[in-house]
BATORDO-914491 format. One line per field, with one value per residue: residue number from 1; x, y, z of N, C-alpha, C, O, CB in turn. Coordinates in steps of 0.001 Angstrom, whole numbers. Each point is the difference from the previous one (the first is absolute). Glycine has a CB too. Layout:
N
pos	NUM  ...
nu	X  ...
nv	Y  ...
nw	Z  ...
cau	X  ...
cav	Y  ...
caw	Z  ...
cu	X  ...
cv	Y  ...
cw	Z  ...
ou	X  ...
ov	Y  ...
ow	Z  ...
cbu	X  ...
cbv	Y  ...
cbw	Z  ...
***
This chain:
71
pos	1  2  3  4  5  6  7  8  9  10  11  12  13  14  15  16  17  18  19  20  21  22  23  24  25  26  27  28  29  30  31  32  33  34  35  36  37  38  39  40  41  42  43  44  45  46  47  48  49  50  51  52  53  54  55  56  57  58  59  60  61  62  63  64  65  66  67  68  69  70  71
nu	-43980  -1839  -1929  -646  2646  -2709  2601  -1871  2408  2739  -2137  929  -3156  368  -2508  314  119  -2552  -1720  753  -987  -2803  -758  537  -1807  -2537  131  282  -663  -3342  1813  2020  2911  1174  757  1389  -1332  675  3040  60  -1014  2152  2413  -1016  -82  2923  1302  -1557  950  3069  846  1742  426  937  2231  1411  292  1352  2285  871  416  1610  1507  -3317  -2835  431  -2474  -1232  -1554  1419  -2871
nv	160376  2747  -2949  1781  2494  1584  1493  2367  2145  -2343  -2184  -3169  -18  -3309  272  -153  3212  429  -1886  1490  2767  -1070  -1211  2740  1602  -1800  439  3105  1642  26  -946  2290  -1679  559  -2950  2877  407  -3059  436  2759  -1407  -2307  2009  1768  -2489  -888  2660  199  -2876  387  3363  -1991  -2060  2161  1129  -2779  -534  2809  -461  -2712  1452  2603  -95  1584  -150  2317  -2211  730  3245  -378  -1302
nw	-37169  682  38  -2720  -741  -424  -1624  1637  -1339  -956  1912  -324  1241  62  -1906  3171  267  -1857  1803  2670  -1045  -917  2860  1441  -1986  446  3172  246  -2804  352  -3088  1939  -906  -3172  672  614  2857  865  -447  1614  2611  -81  -50  2412  1886  -718  940  2801  854  -504  998  1603  -2336  -2062  1904  384  -3052  -516  2116  -1365  -2822  761  3100  -430  1849  -2796  -466  2988  -81  2851  552
cau	-853  -1319  -1022  -1032  155  -657  815  -792  836  1310  -126  -437  -800  -553  -1451  -610  -61  -1030  -1294  -167  -316  -1324  -978  -48  -640  -1427  -644  44  224  -1255  313  410  1446  673  1023  1250  -33  45  1389  725  -310  626  1438  218  -160  1133  1205  -176  35  1309  1015  1212  661  524  1125  1112  524  646  1257  936  425  598  532  -624  -1458  -612  -1211  -1113  -209  -200  -1378
cav	206  509  -717  771  1447  976  1191  1209  1172  -475  -623  -1387  -475  -1305  -76  -369  1193  881  -582  200  1420  283  -610  861  1261  -243  -273  1101  1293  487  463  1395  29  -663  -957  730  695  -1043  -441  1124  23  -1173  253  1064  -611  -908  769  632  -1047  -641  1027  -249  -1193  343  904  -809  -794  929  417  -1122  -153  1195  847  1316  -176  1225  -285  -262  1178  -252  171
caw	-1147  364  -766  -688  210  -856  -86  -179  278  441  1310  -84  1127  -360  -167  1280  849  -565  357  1441  206  -545  903  1186  -390  -226  1284  960  -636  -582  -1352  19  157  -1118  407  189  1285  1022  112  575  1430  619  79  973  1322  192  297  1311  1024  68  -251  780  -544  -1325  226  498  -1112  -917  627  -85  -1389  -582  1061  -150  -60  -501  -768  905  854  1417  480
cu	-1387  -1056  -1014  158  -826  881  -909  862  1344  -8  -525  -787  -635  -1522  -668  -83  -1054  -1378  -277  -389  -1405  -1107  -157  -723  -1499  -736  -62  114  -1219  211  372  1512  618  1039  1313  13  32  1440  860  -214  649  1502  329  -88  1185  1255  -103  150  1403  1155  1305  777  644  1235  1230  635  750  1350  1054  562  807  607  -518  -1503  -714  -1267  -1222  -182  -214  -1434  -130
cv	435  -728  964  1512  809  1236  1189  1179  -398  -602  -1414  -346  -1320  63  -321  1203  987  -505  212  1446  330  -584  852  1293  -163  -171  1220  1382  630  633  1477  154  -723  -967  728  762  -1002  -456  1103  70  -1164  225  1092  -545  -911  772  723  -1021  -547  971  -280  -1209  298  887  -762  -824  886  439  -1101  -137  1187  946  1436  -220  1236  -253  -180  1217  -404  270  1323
cw	463  -829  -595  171  -984  13  -277  403  611  1401  -181  1256  -426  -78  1331  947  -503  399  1486  298  -489  877  1254  -332  -222  1326  902  -625  -621  -1375  -70  118  -1189  544  274  1321  1160  230  613  1514  739  154  1012  1427  329  397  1336  1127  206  -233  739  -532  -1350  145  485  -1123  -986  555  -103  -1414  -505  1026  -106  -82  -517  -818  895  906  1449  383  715
ou	-572  50  -457  -910  -249  453  -796  460  428  1041  -865  428  -395  -642  -1054  -972  -688  -851  -1112  -933  -735  -1054  -1119  -860  -785  -1142  -1020  -243  47  -670  -146  510  -414  441  759  1028  572  456  880  951  500  568  973  838  512  681  998  631  417  1094  1078  1226  1130  999  1114  1224  1045  990  1170  1165  974  584  737  -444  -1114  -794  -1127  865  -553  -659  -1081
ov	-595  47  923  656  -430  424  -22  71  565  -46  -243  295  -158  812  552  131  635  779  371  243  721  616  246  444  872  434  235  1006  1151  969  627  1121  -1107  120  -404  35  282  -73  -283  201  170  -287  -118  312  8  -370  123  282  -239  -416  102  44  -414  -184  264  -49  -385  49  275  -353  -179  1016  955  -937  290  922  172  285  -1063  847  339
ow	913  -1229  674  508  -1126  1062  -938  1140  1006  656  -842  1116  -1155  666  316  744  798  431  376  766  674  161  450  760  375  146  648  667  -432  -357  -1049  -13  -343  1143  880  677  1053  1141  813  755  1113  1054  744  846  1120  956  710  1019  1133  -378  -585  -106  -257  -696  -452  -123  -524  -729  -267  -185  -730  -376  242  -664  436  -185  -465  828  281  -604  482
cbu	1878  919  759  -601  2539  -2807  2791  -2645  -2506  -51  456  1568  -67  2601  1350  1856  3116  2350  1352  2617  3164  2047  1698  3007  2932  1675  1806  1268  2193  -191  -1394  -2700  237  -819  -1875  -817  -1862  -2781  -1186  -1178  -2656  -2341  -761  -1774  -3013  -1674  -627  -2158  -2761  -2178  -2913  -2362  -2780  -3317  -2726  -2340  -2932  -3238  -2457  -2417  -2982  -2215  1304  2487  1290  3058  2551  -436  -431  3034  798
cbv	-1116  2226  -2914  -2587  18  -1338  -1310  -1297  793  1775  2482  -908  2536  -1944  -1292  -2470  -938  -194  -2091  -2060  -163  -584  -2537  -1439  -162  -1508  -2563  -2590  -1920  -590  -2360  -553  1179  1884  -1409  167  1610  -669  -1227  1040  961  -1211  -589  1364  104  -1214  156  1420  -346  -1666  1541  947  -1037  10  1578  -53  -1247  733  1199  -816  -1207  -1231  -2400  1922  -1879  86  -1236  -2800  2286  -266  -2819
cbw	-2228  1840  805  -182  1990  -595  121  -712  -677  -2104  1952  -2552  2012  427  -2704  -1031  -238  -2377  -2208  -311  -904  -2455  -1328  98  -1417  -2355  -841  879  27  2668  219  1034  2883  -2638  -2237  -3155  -2116  -1777  -2807  -2930  -1640  -2049  -3124  -2477  -1384  -2632  -3155  -2060  -1713  -397  252  2110  1466  -303  981  2371  795  -80  1845  2022  353  -1442  -177  -529  1449  165  -1275  -893  -2224  1062  -261
***
């Protein structure tokens, strides 16, 4: 169960995660970065960092890694 979910454009995010992102953005983003671009950057970094692990898990599940581009 997701505590305190917020629905926006068919996406669910918890209030605590929104607050955390907003605090980070206020501290380092100098009010020039939107929460959506911040989350996009975090996810992009996550997928780049863990690409090999994600690809392995995907292969185990589907025996195909066409969704994960090669480096």
